[in-house]
ZADO-1210 file (C-alpha; in nm, 4 decimals, padded with zeros to 6 digits):
<atoms>
<atom x="03.3054" y="02.1641" z="03.6811" code="UNK" pos="1"/>
<atom x="03.1980" y="02.2977" z="03.3439" code="UNK" pos="2"/>
<atom x="02.8650" y="02.2775" z="03.1538" code="UNK" pos="3"/>
<atom x="02.8586" y="02.3532" z="02.7951" code="UNK" pos="4"/>
<atom x="02.5931" y="02.2564" z="02.5000" code="UNK" pos="5"/>
<atom x="02.7416" y="02.0812" z="02.1974" code="UNK" pos="6"/>
<atom x="02.6945" y="02.3950" z="01.9767" code="UNK" pos="7"/>
<atom x="02.8479" y="02.6402" z="02.2129" code="UNK" pos="8"/>
<atom x="03.1244" y="02.3461" z="02.2096" code="UNK" pos="9"/>
<atom x="03.1976" y="02.3132" z="01.8525" code="UNK" pos="10"/>
<atom x="03.1759" y="02.7096" z="01.8049" code="UNK" pos="11"/>
<atom x="03.4818" y="02.7639" z="02.0803" code="UNK" pos="12"/>
<atom x="03.6292" y="02.4074" z="02.0684" code="UNK" pos="13"/>
<atom x="03.9829" y="02.5368" z="02.1244" code="UNK" pos="14"/>
<atom x="03.8813" y="02.7760" z="02.4158" code="UNK" pos="15"/>
<atom x="03.7063" y="02.4708" z="02.6093" code="UNK" pos="16"/>
<atom x="03.9881" y="02.2576" z="02.5557" code="UNK" pos="17"/>
<atom x="04.2409" y="02.5014" z="02.6880" code="UNK" pos="18"/>
<atom x="04.0304" y="02.5478" z="02.9910" code="UNK" pos="19"/>
<atom x="03.9962" y="02.1278" z="03.0108" code="UNK" pos="20"/>
<atom x="04.3730" y="02.0938" z="02.9924" code="UNK" pos="21"/>
<atom x="04.5106" y="02.4342" z="03.1477" code="UNK" pos="22"/>
<atom x="04.2814" y="02.4705" z="03.3960" code="UNK" pos="23"/>
<atom x="04.2013" y="02.1121" z="03.5467" code="UNK" pos="24"/>
<atom x="03.8504" y="02.1675" z="03.4951" code="UNK" pos="25"/>
<atom x="03.6152" y="01.8702" z="03.3913" code="UNK" pos="26"/>
<atom x="03.3314" y="01.9517" z="03.1390" code="UNK" pos="27"/>
<atom x="03.0089" y="01.7995" z="03.0761" code="UNK" pos="28"/>
<atom x="02.8649" y="01.8524" z="02.7001" code="UNK" pos="29"/>
<atom x="02.5295" y="01.8408" z="02.7393" code="UNK" pos="30"/>
<atom x="02.3061" y="01.6643" z="02.4328" code="UNK" pos="31"/>
<atom x="01.9852" y="01.6210" z="02.3192" code="UNK" pos="32"/>
<atom x="01.7947" y="01.3322" z="02.4862" code="UNK" pos="33"/>
<atom x="02.0432" y="01.3259" z="02.7719" code="UNK" pos="34"/>
<atom x="02.3287" y="01.1833" z="02.5802" code="UNK" pos="35"/>
<atom x="02.5409" y="01.3849" z="02.7733" code="UNK" pos="36"/>
<atom x="02.9435" y="01.3107" z="02.7562" code="UNK" pos="37"/>
<atom x="03.2013" y="01.4436" z="02.9942" code="UNK" pos="38"/>
<atom x="03.5632" y="01.5683" z="02.8866" code="UNK" pos="39"/>
<atom x="03.8541" y="01.5813" z="03.0707" code="UNK" pos="40"/>
<atom x="04.2238" y="01.5923" z="02.9940" code="UNK" pos="41"/>
<atom x="04.4709" y="01.3385" z="02.9431" code="UNK" pos="42"/>
<atom x="04.6775" y="01.3593" z="03.2442" code="UNK" pos="43"/>
<atom x="04.3271" y="01.3592" z="03.4362" code="UNK" pos="44"/>
<atom x="04.2226" y="01.0534" z="03.2796" code="UNK" pos="45"/>
<atom x="04.5388" y="00.8710" z="03.3452" code="UNK" pos="46"/>
<atom x="04.5426" y="00.9776" z="03.6998" code="UNK" pos="47"/>
<atom x="04.1719" y="00.8575" z="03.7016" code="UNK" pos="48"/>
<atom x="04.2869" y="00.4906" z="03.5928" code="UNK" pos="49"/>
<atom x="04.5902" y="00.4644" z="03.7930" code="UNK" pos="50"/>
<atom x="04.4000" y="00.5656" z="04.1206" code="UNK" pos="51"/>
<atom x="04.1377" y="00.2702" z="03.9581" code="UNK" pos="52"/>
<atom x="04.3776" y="00.0308" z="03.9355" code="UNK" pos="53"/>
<atom x="04.5963" y="00.1165" z="04.2975" code="UNK" pos="54"/>
<atom x="04.2503" y="00.1478" z="04.5170" code="UNK" pos="55"/>
<atom x="04.0872" y="-00.1610" z="04.3000" code="UNK" pos="56"/>
<atom x="04.3090" y="-00.4186" z="04.4495" code="UNK" pos="57"/>
<atom x="04.2138" y="-00.4256" z="04.8489" code="UNK" pos="58"/>
<atom x="04.5996" y="-00.5543" z="04.9459" code="UNK" pos="59"/>
<atom x="04.7219" y="-00.1909" z="04.7671" code="UNK" pos="60"/>
<atom x="04.4445" y="-00.0128" z="04.9147" code="UNK" pos="61"/>
<atom x="04.5108" y="-00.1369" z="05.2922" code="UNK" pos="62"/>
<atom x="04.8491" y="-00.0421" z="05.2633" code="UNK" pos="63"/>
<atom x="04.8222" y="00.2463" z="05.1401" code="UNK" pos="64"/>
<atom x="04.5532" y="00.3433" z="05.4140" code="UNK" pos="65"/>
<atom x="04.7794" y="00.1919" z="05.6654" code="UNK" pos="66"/>
<atom x="05.0459" y="00.4485" z="05.5561" code="UNK" pos="67"/>
<atom x="04.8261" y="00.7140" z="05.5233" code="UNK" pos="68"/>
<atom x="04.7095" y="00.6765" z="05.9240" code="UNK" pos="69"/>
<atom x="05.0646" y="00.6139" z="06.0518" code="UNK" pos="70"/>
<atom x="05.1727" y="00.9600" z="05.8418" code="UNK" pos="71"/>
<atom x="04.8720" y="01.1541" z="06.0260" code="UNK" pos="72"/>
<atom x="04.9477" y="00.9942" z="06.3568" code="UNK" pos="73"/>
<atom x="05.2974" y="01.0804" z="06.3621" code="UNK" pos="74"/>
<atom x="05.4711" y="00.7380" z="06.2847" code="UNK" pos="75"/>
<atom x="05.7170" y="00.8530" z="06.0284" code="UNK" pos="76"/>
<atom x="06.0900" y="00.9947" z="06.0170" code="UNK" pos="77"/>
<atom x="06.2271" y="01.1938" z="05.8051" code="UNK" pos="78"/>
<atom x="06.5978" y="01.1289" z="05.6424" code="UNK" pos="79"/>
<atom x="06.8418" y="01.3306" z="05.4832" code="UNK" pos="80"/>
<atom x="06.9449" y="01.1910" z="05.1251" code="UNK" pos="81"/>
<atom x="07.2443" y="01.1156" z="05.0591" code="UNK" pos="82"/>
<atom x="07.4226" y="01.1742" z="04.7244" code="UNK" pos="83"/>
<atom x="07.6321" y="00.8618" z="04.5737" code="UNK" pos="84"/>
<atom x="07.8950" y="00.9226" z="04.3170" code="UNK" pos="85"/>
<atom x="07.8596" y="00.7196" z="03.9925" code="UNK" pos="86"/>
<atom x="08.1753" y="00.5557" z="03.9725" code="UNK" pos="87"/>
<atom x="08.1386" y="00.5544" z="03.5648" code="UNK" pos="88"/>
</atoms>
C-alpha cells in the first residue's frame, strides 16, 4: 500500500495512476484534517464490488465455502473437456 500527499499526487498524477493500475497498488492520498482518500484501479474496484455481492448473500457464501472445503480435502475430480463442433 502506498501513501502520498495531495501535492505530490497532483505533481505526479500519471506516475501514481500508472502504479495503481499497472501494479495493482492501493494508494492512500493524505490530506489536511485527516480527510484522506483511497485510490484503487477500476479493475480492483469491480472485483471488490463483486466479492461484496457474492459474500453478502449467506447462501452464496455457504455454497462457496462448502466447495472450497471439498477442494481442500481432495473431494474433487478433474475431467477432460470434449470439443463439440458447431453444426452451423
